[in-house]
Every structure is written in structure tokens, then in C-alpha cells.
C-alpha positions as CSV (number, residue, x, y, z in Angstrom):
1,M,0.0,0.0,0.0
2,K,1.3,3.5,-0.9
3,A,2.3,5.7,2.0
4,E,-0.3,8.3,0.9
5,T,-3.0,5.7,0.9
6,L,-2.0,4.4,4.3
7,A,-2.2,8.0,5.7
8,I,-5.7,8.4,4.4
9,V,-6.8,5.0,5.8
10,Q,-5.3,5.9,9.2
11,Q,-7.2,9.2,9.2
12,M,-10.4,7.3,8.3
13,Q,-9.8,4.9,11.1
14,N,-9.3,7.7,13.6
15,N,-12.5,9.5,12.4
16,E,-14.6,6.4,12.6
17,A,-13.3,5.6,16.1
18,T,-14.0,9.2,17.2
19,D,-17.5,9.1,15.8
20,H,-18.1,5.8,17.6
21,A,-17.1,7.5,20.8
22,I,-19.3,10.5,20.1
23,Y,-22.4,8.4,19.4
24,T,-21.7,6.2,22.4
25,A,-21.5,9.2,24.7
26,L,-24.7,10.7,23.2
27,A,-26.5,7.3,23.7
28,K,-25.5,7.4,27.4
29,Q,-26.7,11.0,27.7
30,T,-30.2,10.6,26.2
31,K,-33.1,9.7,28.4
32,S,-35.2,8.3,25.6
33,P,-34.9,4.5,25.2
34,E,-35.8,4.8,21.5
35,N,-33.2,7.4,20.8
36,R,-30.6,5.5,22.8
37,K,-31.2,2.4,20.7
38,V,-30.7,4.4,17.5
39,L,-27.5,6.0,18.7
40,E,-26.1,2.7,19.9
41,K,-26.7,1.2,16.4
42,I,-24.9,4.2,14.8
43,A,-22.0,3.8,17.3
44,S,-21.8,0.1,16.5
45,D,-21.6,0.7,12.7
46,E,-18.8,3.3,13.3
47,A,-16.9,0.7,15.4
48,V,-17.2,-1.9,12.6
49,H,-15.9,0.6,10.1
50,A,-12.9,1.6,12.3
51,S,-12.0,-2.1,12.8
52,I,-12.1,-2.7,9.0
53,W,-9.5,0.2,8.5
54,G,-7.5,-1.2,11.4
55,R,-6.8,-4.4,9.5
56,Y,-4.9,-2.2,6.9
57,T,-3.1,0.1,9.4
58,G,-2.2,-2.6,11.9
59,S,-2.5,0.0,14.7
60,E,-4.9,1.4,17.3
61,A,-7.1,4.3,16.3
62,R,-6.5,7.6,18.0
63,V,-9.8,9.1,19.3
64,N,-10.0,12.9,19.1
65,L,-11.2,13.5,22.7
66,F,-11.6,17.3,22.1
67,R,-14.1,16.6,19.3
68,V,-16.0,14.0,21.4
69,R,-16.3,16.5,24.3
70,L,-17.3,19.3,22.0
71,F,-20.1,17.3,20.3
72,V,-21.4,16.0,23.6
73,L,-21.6,19.6,24.9
74,L,-23.4,20.6,21.7
75,G,-25.8,17.8,22.2
76,K,-26.7,19.0,25.7
77,I,-27.2,22.5,24.5
78,F,-28.8,22.1,21.1
79,G,-30.1,18.5,21.0
80,L,-29.4,15.3,19.2
81,V,-30.8,16.2,15.8
82,F,-28.6,19.2,15.6
83,V,-25.5,17.2,16.5
84,I,-26.2,14.3,14.1
85,N,-27.0,16.6,11.2
86,L,-23.8,18.6,12.0
87,L,-21.8,15.4,11.9
88,E,-23.5,14.4,8.6
89,S,-22.7,17.8,7.1
90,G,-19.0,17.2,7.6
91,E,-19.2,13.9,5.6
92,G,-18.3,15.6,2.3
93,D,-14.5,15.3,2.8
94,A,-14.9,11.7,4.0
95,S,-16.9,10.9,0.9
96,A,-14.2,12.3,-1.3
97,A,-11.6,10.3,0.5
98,Y,-13.6,7.1,0.3
99,T,-14.0,7.6,-3.4
100,R,-10.3,8.0,-3.9
101,L,-9.7,4.8,-1.8
102,S,-12.3,2.7,-3.7
103,G,-9.9,2.0,-6.6
104,E,-7.4,0.3,-4.3
105,L,-9.5,-0.9,-1.4
106,P,-12.9,-2.6,-2.1
107,E,-14.2,-2.0,1.4
108,A,-14.1,1.8,0.8
109,R,-17.1,1.8,-1.5
110,S,-19.2,-0.5,0.7
111,I,-18.4,1.6,3.8
112,L,-19.4,4.8,2.0
113,E,-22.7,3.3,0.9
114,D,-23.3,2.1,4.4
115,E,-22.6,5.6,5.8
116,N,-24.9,7.3,3.3
117,R,-27.7,4.8,3.7
118,H,-27.9,3.6,7.3
119,E,-26.9,6.7,9.2
120,A,-29.4,9.0,7.3
121,Q,-32.2,6.4,8.0
122,L,-31.2,6.1,11.7
123,A,-30.9,9.9,12.1
124,A,-34.4,10.3,10.8
125,M,-35.7,8.0,13.6
126,I,-34.4,10.4,16.3
127,H,-37.3,12.3,17.9
128,E,-37.0,15.4,20.0
129,E,-40.2,17.1,21.3
130,S,-38.6,20.6,21.2
131,L,-38.1,20.3,17.4
132,S,-41.8,19.7,17.0
133,Y,-42.3,23.3,18.1
134,I,-39.5,24.9,16.2
135,S,-42.1,26.8,14.1
136,S,-43.4,28.3,17.3
137,M,-39.9,29.3,18.3
138,V,-39.3,30.8,14.9
139,L,-42.5,32.7,15.1
140,G,-41.7,34.2,18.6
141,L,-38.1,35.0,17.6
142,N,-39.0,36.6,14.3
143,D,-41.8,38.7,15.7
144,A,-39.6,39.9,18.7
145,L,-36.7,40.8,16.5
146,V,-38.8,42.7,13.9
147,E,-41.2,44.3,16.3
148,L,-38.9,45.2,19.2
149,T,-35.9,46.4,17.1
150,G,-38.2,48.6,15.3
151,A,-39.9,49.9,18.4
152,L,-36.5,50.5,20.2
153,A,-35.2,52.4,17.2
154,G,-38.2,54.6,17.2
155,F,-38.1,55.1,20.9
156,T,-34.4,55.9,20.9
157,L,-34.9,58.9,18.5
158,A,-38.2,60.1,19.9
159,L,-37.3,59.8,23.6
160,N,-33.5,60.1,23.7
161,D,-33.3,58.7,27.3
162,N,-32.1,55.1,28.0
163,Q,-34.1,54.6,31.1
164,V,-37.3,55.8,29.4
165,V,-36.5,53.8,26.3
166,G,-35.8,50.7,28.4
167,M,-39.0,51.1,30.4
168,A,-41.1,51.6,27.2
169,G,-39.3,48.6,25.5
170,F,-39.9,46.4,28.5
171,I,-43.6,47.2,28.7
172,T,-43.9,46.7,24.9
173,G,-42.0,43.4,25.1
174,V,-44.0,41.9,28.0
175,A,-47.3,42.9,26.4
176,A,-46.2,41.5,23.0
177,T,-45.0,38.3,24.6
178,L,-48.3,37.6,26.2
179,S,-50.2,38.6,23.0
180,M,-48.0,36.3,20.8
181,A,-48.3,33.4,23.3
182,A,-52.1,33.8,23.4
183,S,-52.4,34.0,19.6
184,E,-50.2,30.9,19.2
185,Y,-52.3,29.0,21.7
186,L,-55.6,29.9,20.0
187,S,-54.1,29.2,16.5
188,K,-52.8,25.7,17.6
189,K,-56.0,24.9,19.5
190,A,-58.0,25.5,16.3
191,D,-55.8,22.9,14.5
192,P,-57.3,19.4,14.9
193,S,-53.8,17.8,14.4
194,E,-52.2,19.8,17.2
195,E,-52.2,17.8,20.5
196,H,-50.4,20.3,22.7
197,P,-51.4,24.0,22.0
198,L,-50.2,25.1,25.4
199,K,-46.7,23.9,24.8
200,A,-46.6,25.7,21.5
201,A,-47.6,28.9,23.2
202,V,-45.0,28.4,25.9
203,Y,-42.2,27.9,23.3
204,T,-43.3,31.0,21.5
205,G,-43.4,33.1,24.7
206,I,-40.0,31.9,25.9
207,A,-38.3,32.6,22.6
208,Y,-40.0,36.1,22.5
209,M,-39.1,37.0,26.1
210,I,-35.5,35.9,25.9
211,T,-35.1,38.0,22.8
212,V,-36.7,41.0,24.5
213,A,-34.3,40.7,27.5
214,L,-31.2,40.5,25.3
215,L,-32.3,43.5,23.1
216,L,-33.0,45.6,26.2
217,L,-29.7,44.8,27.8
218,P,-27.7,47.7,26.2
219,Y,-30.2,50.2,27.4
220,M,-29.8,49.0,31.0
221,L,-26.0,49.1,30.9
222,L,-25.1,52.1,28.7
223,S,-25.8,55.8,29.0
224,S,-25.8,56.9,25.3
225,P,-29.0,56.1,23.5
226,L,-27.4,55.9,20.1
227,V,-24.6,53.6,21.4
228,A,-27.2,51.5,23.1
229,L,-29.2,51.2,19.8
230,F,-26.0,50.2,18.0
231,F,-25.3,47.3,20.4
232,C,-29.0,46.4,20.4
233,L,-28.7,45.9,16.6
234,V,-25.5,44.0,17.0
235,I,-27.2,41.6,19.5
236,A,-30.1,41.3,17.1
237,G,-27.7,40.3,14.3
238,L,-26.0,37.7,16.5
239,I,-29.3,36.2,17.6
240,I,-30.4,36.0,13.9
241,L,-27.0,34.5,13.0
242,G,-27.1,31.8,15.7
243,F,-30.8,30.9,15.4
244,T,-30.7,30.8,11.6
245,Y,-27.7,28.5,11.7
246,F,-29.4,26.2,14.2
247,V,-32.6,26.0,12.0
248,S,-30.5,25.5,8.8
249,V,-28.8,22.5,10.5
250,V,-31.8,20.8,11.9
251,R,-34.0,21.4,8.9
252,K,-31.1,21.0,6.3
253,T,-32.0,24.3,4.6
254,S,-29.8,27.1,3.2
255,F,-28.2,29.1,6.0
256,L,-27.2,32.1,3.9
257,H,-30.7,32.6,2.4
258,G,-32.5,32.4,5.7
259,F,-29.9,34.7,7.4
260,L,-30.0,37.4,4.8
261,E,-33.8,37.3,4.6
262,M,-34.3,37.6,8.3
263,I,-31.7,40.2,9.0
264,G,-32.9,42.3,6.0
265,I,-36.5,42.3,7.3
266,S,-35.5,43.1,10.9
267,F,-33.1,45.9,10.1
268,S,-35.3,47.4,7.4
269,V,-38.1,47.7,10.0
270,A,-35.7,49.2,12.5
271,A,-34.5,51.8,9.9
272,I,-38.0,52.8,9.1
273,S,-39.0,53.1,12.7
274,F,-35.8,55.1,13.4
275,L,-36.8,57.6,10.7
276,I,-40.4,57.8,12.1
277,G,-39.0,58.5,15.6
278,W,-36.8,61.2,14.2
279,A,-39.7,62.7,12.3
280,A,-42.0,62.5,15.4
281,R,-39.4,64.2,17.6
282,A,-38.9,67.0,15.0
283,W,-42.6,67.4,14.3
284,F,-43.6,67.7,18.0
285,N,-40.4,69.5,18.9
286,I,-39.6,67.1,21.7
287,E,-36.4,67.8,23.7
288,M,-35.3,65.3,26.4
């Protein structure tokens, strides 16, 4: 075997062993017996693949413990579906390597087919209740970002006082949270296929209220209204970035399209509200 081929095989062996450790750790972490069974099956397949490559290298695989700990942590924070889809999204380089190896090593093609077929099927069996309400979370987040960034931009120019803007934003945010949660509850309750309308309302309300708290934070900590507005928009951009990435991974959709669309709408509304606040302040000759 060529030295170059051996190096690729060794890397494949290490990767498979690392993935085996990740799925084993995730299986121990989950409380769902069904999910645990799925993860143990994926871990078993990865161990078989690592042992096949081990016959060629004649050495023990080196598990990347940092990668294992990282994905276990991501699983605790973002859930199993996110982690599994993230692992699958990194399979492009592995597929290219397997394709290169298939000319010399017959096992490479069968392992690649096994990876593409079985892991996708097994991953689809993973069930997480929180993902059933992702549309409710998106609704709450989108509405909070669009409505509150716009309101805070308008308040900032019209009122020009961080304490007053913060109080007005808090009242607006709480009222909007309750309104959105109630609307989501009534909407889901009217849907015959929806079994838990209250949970959908809770997810909507939580997503909305967390967003409200983060957007108001600069007004609580800073003295300059314009500086506070700047950091408010930065926080809004980071929230959009993080949540859009999460949704793109779990739903396997385009991250860039979703991010640009969401940030474009939110910041456009903020800009319009900013101009309305400026016009209102000039029209009514408000000085604060």
C-alpha cells in the first residue's frame, strides 16, 4: 500500500473511532430508550468501520477527545438532531476520501454506501419534542426581532433617554410576549392535528421573552441612546446568526438565504422606525 493511501486510511480509522465515541457518549446521555437504541446502532456501525480500516493500518485508532467532548456539549445545549446533522454535514470530505480509496480498497465503497444509507435512515428516527415546536420558536423570535428592534429604534430617537426607552421597551416586550403566546395557543388549538397547543404557546413566549431581554440589555448598561441602539442591533444580528444556523442544520436548509432574509426584514423595519422616531421628535419639537 502506498504511503499516501496508508495515511488516508489511518485518518479514516481515527475519524470512525472518534464518531463511535461521540455516538456512544450521546447514547448514554439521552433519556429516551428509542433514541438510545438508534444512537447505539450508529455507534456500532462506526466501530465496525474503524475495525475494517484497522486491518490495513495494523495500529490502534486515535480518538479525538476534544471533538468528542465538543459534540457531547453541543448535544446537551442544542439537542441530538442538531449534533447528528452537523456530523453528517461534515461527511463531504470523507466521501471524497472514500471515493479515492475505492480504486485500491474494495471496502471503501461499501463503507461509503453504508454511511450514506444507514446513518441517514437512523438519524431520521431520532425524535425530540422541542423540534416539533420549532415553528413556534421561529414565530416568537422573528416577531420579537422585527417588532422590538423597530420599536426601540423609534423610541431611541423620539425619547432620547435610555431609562425611558428601556421602560417603554420592557412594557412593549411583555405585552407583545403575552399577546403572541395567546395568539399561538388559539391558533394551535384550532388545528385538529395539534395535541399540545399550550406547549406551542410556551415555546413562542419563551423565545420572545429571551429575545426581549437581550435586546434591552444595552439600554440597561449604557448611557448613550445611540450607542445602546447600535449594540442592540449587534445583538439582534448575533441572535439571527445563531438561530438561523441552528434552524438550517436541523432542517437542512440554506443558512445564507435564511440569514439574509431575516436580517434584511428586521433591520429594514428598524431603519423605518428610526426615521419615524426622528420625524415625530422634530414634528412635535420634543427635547429630552
